[in-house]
N, C-alpha and C positions, 0 to 999 in steps of 0.2 A: 540484621534487624530489618524487618519489613517497613517500607516507607508508609506514611500515613495516607497519602493520596497518590493516585496514578499520575497526577500532575508532576510529582517528584521524580518520576521515572524518565531518565534521559532517553531511553529508547522510544517512549511514547512521544516526547517532544520532537525527536528527529522524524518519526513517522508522520507526525502532524504536518511537518514541512513537506514531506513527500506527498501527502494528500493534497495540500494546497497547490504544489507544482504540477502534480498529475492532473488535477482538475483544470488548471489553467491550460495545460497542454491539450486536453481532449476537446476544449471549446473550439479549437482550430480544425477539428476533424470535419470531413464533409457531412452534410445532413443525412445522406443515405446510410451512414454508419451509426446513426443514433441508436437504433435498436440492436445493433450487433456489437461491433468492436467498442464503441463508446461505452455502452452500458456494461459490457463484460470487464473492460479495463477499470472503470470506476468502481465496480463491485469489488474487484480484487484489491484496489488501492485502499478503499475505506475499510476493508475487512482486517487489514493488518493492525492499525491502532485499536480498532474495536475489540479484537481478540486480546490484545495486550491489556486493555482496560478490564475486560471481563475476567481475565486470568488473575488480576490484581487481588481481588477479594476471595478467590476460591480457597477452599481448605484442602490441605493435603498435597504433597509433592506431585503425585501422579496426576491429579486433577489440574494442577497449575501447569505442568509440563504439556498436557494435552492442548491447552490453549496456545502455548508457545508453538506447538507443532502445527496447529491450524494457521497461526500467523505466518509461520515459515512456508506453509503450502501456498498461502496467498502471495507471498513474495515470489515464489517460483511461478505462480500464475501471471505475474507481471511480465512474462515474456512478450506480452502485448506491446511492450516498449520496442522490442526488436521488430515485431511485425509492423508496427507503426512507422518505423524507420524504412523498412523495405517497401512499404506502400507510399513513401514520400509524404506522409502526414506530419512527420517531425524531421528536423535535421539532426546531423550528427552531434551538434553541441547540446541540443535538448536531450538526446539519447544519453549522452555522457553525464549530463547534470542529473537526470532522473536516476540513472544507475548508481551514481555516487551517493544519492540520498538513501537508496535502499541499503 
């Protein structure tokens, strides 16, 4: 049975936590990354729950799966977490925390 609201979806609630933590993390990035890594990372992070929500009311299995696929692609795009660690913008504890939320 389809839930009445996307707020009922466990995956959406979990991804909302990821967005909050990811946003908190990128606020510590250097200013010169604002137009590059920061904006790309944030776009990928917010795309995940946005596509889960958009998928929620779509009709048809194929259409619904397409939005899950887009969300999955955004998760893969969050390799910016690894890059951020390599660049010393985040520490290993934050990397682990963000990856566990994904």
